[in-house]
N, C-alpha and C positions, 0 to 999 in steps of 0.2 A: 557402676553407678547404682545407687539404691533404687529399688522398685517403688513405684507409687503405690499407695494403699490399694488393695484389691477391690475396694468398693468405690474407687474413684476412676473416672474415665476422662480421656482427653478428646475434645471436639475441636478439630482443626478446620476452621471455617474460611472458605474462599468465596469469591464473587460468583463464579459460575459462568459458563460460556456455551454458546451454541456449537462451538467446535469441540468435538470429542477429545482431540489430543490435548487441548488446554485443561480439561477436567481430569484427564488421566494423569497429568503432571502433579496435580494436588494429591491424587490417590497414591502416587509413588512417594511423594514427600511424606504423607501420613505413615506409610509403611516403614519408611526409613527412620522417621522420628520415633516410632514405636520400638524399633530395634536399637537405635542409638541411645535412646533415653532409658531403655529397660522398662518401658511402661507396659502395663498389662493389656490396655486396649486404647487404640487411637483411631477415631472415626473421622473421615473427611466429610464435611457437609458444605452446602452451598446456599447462598442467599437468593440467587436467581438462576433461571434457565437450566438447572440440572438438579438431580435428586441424589440423595435425600436433601430436602431443604432443612432449615433449622428445626422446625417443629417435628418433621419426620425423623430427623437425627436424634432428637430428644426422646421420641417414642421408642426408637430402636435401643437406645442406651438404657432407658427405664425398663424395657422388656427383658434386658439382660441383667437386671438387678442393680444397676448403678443409680445412686441418688446424689452423688457428689460429682459434678462435672466441671472440668477445667476447660474454659473456652479460650482458644487462641485464635484471634483474628489474623489470618494470613494475608494481611494488607500492608502495603508499603506506607500509605498515608492515612492520617486520621480524618477521613472524609465522612460524609453523612452516613455511609454504610456502617461505619464503626461507631460514630458518636450518637446516631439517632436510631437507625434501623435495628442494630443489634440489641441495645437495651430494651427496645420495644418487644423484640422477639423473646428475650429472656423473661420479661414481665408476663407475656402471654403464656409461656411455658409454666411459670410458677402458679398461675391461676389453675391450670390443669393438674399440676402436681405440686401441691402445697408444701410437701416435705423436701422438695428438690432444692439443692444448694449449688450455686454457681461460683466458681472462682474465675475472674475475668483477667486475663493477662494483657500486657501491652501488645500492640501490633508490632510488625517488623520494624518500622520506623528507621531512624538513623542508628547505625551501628558500625563500628570499625570493621567488623568482618564483612559487611556488605561492601564497604569501600575496597577491601582486599579483593573481593570477588570481581568488582567492577574493573579494578586495575588489571586483574588477571585476564579478563575478557579482552580488554583493549590491547594488552601486550600480546596475546595470542593472535589477534588480528594483524598486528604490526610485524610479526615475525616474517622472515624472508620465505619460509616454507608454509606461510598461511594459505588456506584454501583459495583456489582461484575464484573469480567472481561468480562462476556458474554455481558454486556451492552455497551461496547466500541462502540461509534457511527461510522457507516460506512460512509465514505466520499461519497458525492453525485455522483462524477464521478465513483468511484468504484462500487457504487450501480447500476448505469446505465450500466456499463460494464458487470456486472453479469446478468443484465436483458437481454442484447443483447446476451450473451453467452447462456442463457437459451432458447432464441428463435431460435438460430441457431444450436442447437444440440438435439439429441434424449435422453432426460433425463431418459426415461423409461428403458434404458439399464443398469442403475446402481442402487444399493441399496441406501437407504437414508443415509447411512454412507459414501458410496463411492462418491456420487455425489458432495458434497462440496469440496472434495479433487480434483477431476477431474476438476471442474470448476475453482478452484484457480490456478491449474497448467496452464490451458488454459489462464486464465487472466494474468498470469505472463509471458507467452511466446507468446501470440496471435497466437498460433498454435493449430488448432483443431485436428491435427493428434494424439495428445496425448490421445484423447478419445478412440483411437483404440489400443494404445500400453501400456497404464498403466495397470499393473496387481497387484492384491491383493491376498495374501494368506488368507486362512480362519482364521478369528479372528484377522487379522493383525491390523485393525484400533482400535478395542477394546483394544488390547494389547498396542498400542501406547498411547492411551488416558489414560489407567490405569497407565502406566509408568509416564506420566506427572503428574497425580493427586497424585501419590505416591512420587513425588519429586525426581525421578531418574535422573541420568545424561544424557545429550545429547552430543555425541562425533561426530565431523565432520572431514572430510578429509582435508579441506582447510579453510583458514580464511574467504574467501568470503562467504562460507555457514554459518559459525558461526556468522559473522557480520550481515547477513541478517535476522537472527532469531529474532522475536519480543520478546525481553527479558522481557518487561513489562507484557506480557501475561503469562510468565512462573513464574514470581516473586512470585505470591500468593502461589505457590506450593513449592517454594524453589528449583526449578530445576536449575542446573548449567550446563553451556555449556563449552566444552573443545575442543581445537584443538592444536595438538602438532607438526604439520608439519614444523613449523618455528623454533622449538627449536634447540639449538646448539647441544645438546646430540643426538637428532634424526638425524641431519645432519651427525654427526660423525658415528652413527650406520649405516646409509644408505651407507656411503662411505666404511665402513669396510665390509658390507655385499653385496656390489655391487647391491643395490636395490634402488628404488626411495625413496625420503623422505616421501612421503605420505604412502608408504607401511610400512616403518619403524615406522611411527607415529602410525600405528595400533597396533604394538607390545607394545608401551608405553601406548596406550589407554586401553589395556586389563585390567588394574587394575581399570579402571573407568567405564566400560561398563556393568557390570552385572545387569540385570534387566532393563537397560535403553534403549536408542535409539542411533543407529549409523546411521548417515546421510552422504552418499557419493554421491556427485554430480559432481565431477571433474575428479577423478583419478581411472581408471579401476584397476590399480595395487593395490590401497588401498583396493578395494573390494575383489580382488583375495587373497590378503594377509590376510584380515579379515577372510575370509572363511577358509583359511588354518590353522590359529592359533586356530580357534574354533574347527576344526576337531582334532587338537592336544591337546585339553583340555582347551583352554582359556575360561573364563567366557562368558556365552551366554547373549547377549542383548535380551530384550523383543521384539524388532523390528529392522530390518535393512531396511533402505531406500536406495535402490541401484539404482541410476539413473545416473551413470557416462556417460559422453559424449565422443565420439571419434571413430576413425577408427581402432585403434589398441587395441584389447583386451576388448573393452567395451561390445560388444555383448556377447562374450564368458563368461566374468565375470558375467554378469547379467543372462545368461542362467544357469550358475552354481548355482547362488543364488536361482533361481526359482525352481531348482530341489533339493535344499539342505534340505528341510524339516524345515527350519527356518521360522519364521514369517517375511514376507517381503512386501514392496511396491516397485515395480520396473517398469522400462520402457524397453520394448523389443527393440532390435536393437541398432543402433548407437546413437539415439537421447537421450537427457537428459540434464544435466548441473546443475551448482550451483543454478541457479534461480529455477529450478524444485525441487531440494532438499529443498530449503528454503520454497517454496510454500507448500510443503507437511507438513513440520514441523509446519509451522504457521497455516495451516488448522487444523492439529490435536490439536493444542493449543486452537484455537477458538472453535472447536467442543467440546473439553473436558470441557471448561468453560460453554458452552451452555447447556451441559447435566448434 
């Protein structure tokens, strides 16, 4: 391929991320573009959160003698960064360097080669010898978040099984208080992972919890998730019994929860009713995740769970929530696959 004029440089411009690995990807792309295109100089630059930013990148290129710069926005979509921010950056650079010339390329956008890559990634995942669930790649931002969490908490307080769950709860809530209020019954984590590996059901109190569970991590084991709180027959039963719909949903869930996991993150009444029907002879789940949030009944229901003799993961006091329940289920799925 013919080389670009020696007085012209390529500025490959990305968004920028707090995660080091994400920025390194753009740098690798820039180096590969320089080699593949036969270009004399390709510089990666960033609009946010990483350096060099656009103006610093222009300074670098000008200092190397370049006055003709080809700007390639390494963006998939023509968002505000491409249509508004980038032209403003170029205008500012022209004020500082009046002789500077920019050639502005199209962004990545729609291209048949991107479709080919997308299909290739999907086909790779569908192959019989595709990586096991444990090898799902962790996003660089998530990886950096977990590193920060590890630095800011005393990890020695938890067992190797407990620590990933506590970290994922903190990651989901940005609340370090959970390290002090999460409680585990003896063998609870092993029971939860065994239930997942055995393909047992997961029942939730609200749709928000069910929708947040990473189904693709459960699919290899045949695990099914259920939530009945929005069902018409449950609403009718709640009205007849003068109870909440989430409490009534636990009665319907009894037929699905033996040996499985029940995850309650929103409704204290659901947890209280679950414990009541189990006392009355309903099938016992292998694990109860009891982290409902609230001022009325939440603490009391969780205290009852902790004293029940059932396998549990719970949060003491008022704090909890659907995101906490989701984080615990997903952590169990991830650790089950890893082990």
